[in-house]
C-alpha positions in Angstrom: -14.8 -62.7 138.1 -18.4 -60.7 136.9 -19.8 -60.8 133.3 -22.3 -57.9 132.2 -25.3 -59.2 130.6 -28.1 -57.1 129.4 -26.8 -54.0 131.9 -26.6 -56.7 134.8 -23.4 -58.2 136.6 -23.7 -62.0 136.3 -21.3 -64.6 138.1 -20.9 -61.9 140.9 -20.5 -63.9 144.6 -23.7 -63.6 146.4 -24.0 -64.8 150.0 -27.5 -64.3 150.9 -30.8 -63.2 148.7 -34.3 -62.7 149.5 -36.1 -66.2 148.0 -39.1 -64.1 147.2 -36.6 -62.6 144.6 -35.4 -66.3 143.3 -36.2 -68.4 140.4 -35.5 -72.1 140.3 -36.4 -74.3 137.0 -35.8 -78.0 136.9 -36.2 -79.7 133.5 -36.0 -83.5 134.7 -36.0 -85.3 131.2 -34.4 -82.3 128.8 -34.4 -84.4 125.3 -37.6 -86.3 126.1 -38.3 -87.3 122.1 -34.1 -88.5 122.3 -35.5 -90.5 125.8 -38.1 -92.1 123.9 -36.4 -93.0 121.0 -33.6 -95.1 123.1 -31.0 -92.1 122.2 -29.7 -91.4 126.0 -26.8 -90.3 125.5 -29.1 -86.9 124.4 -30.8 -86.8 127.4 -29.8 -84.4 129.7 -31.0 -83.0 133.1 -30.7 -79.3 134.0 -31.6 -77.0 136.8 -30.8 -73.5 137.3 -31.0 -70.3 139.5 -31.5 -66.1 138.5 -32.0 -64.1 141.3 -34.0 -60.7 140.5 -33.8 -61.4 136.9 -30.2 -62.6 137.1 -28.6 -65.9 136.0 -26.6 -67.0 138.9 -26.0 -70.8 138.0 -26.6 -73.9 136.0 -26.2 -77.4 136.1 -26.7 -80.1 133.2 -26.1 -83.5 133.7 -25.9 -86.4 132.0 -27.7 -89.5 133.6 -27.2 -91.9 131.3 -23.6 -91.2 130.0 -21.0 -94.4 130.6 -18.2 -95.1 128.8 -20.1 -97.0 126.1 -22.0 -93.9 125.0 -19.6 -91.2 125.7 -18.8 -90.1 122.0 
């Protein structure tokens, strides 16, 4: 299954790509202010990959999420 965004197909399968055309971004502590205030349930780690300017995959992780602060 794929979707078109800004005229480009995303979520299409890809097996090979040129790493020169890849962009990886990592935000190791998204929610820095919440972290400093002790609001750890609002802190995430973000990782994403775009190829030729088209987003391919993204991951959001809650490193401090426990059953106690599960909302």
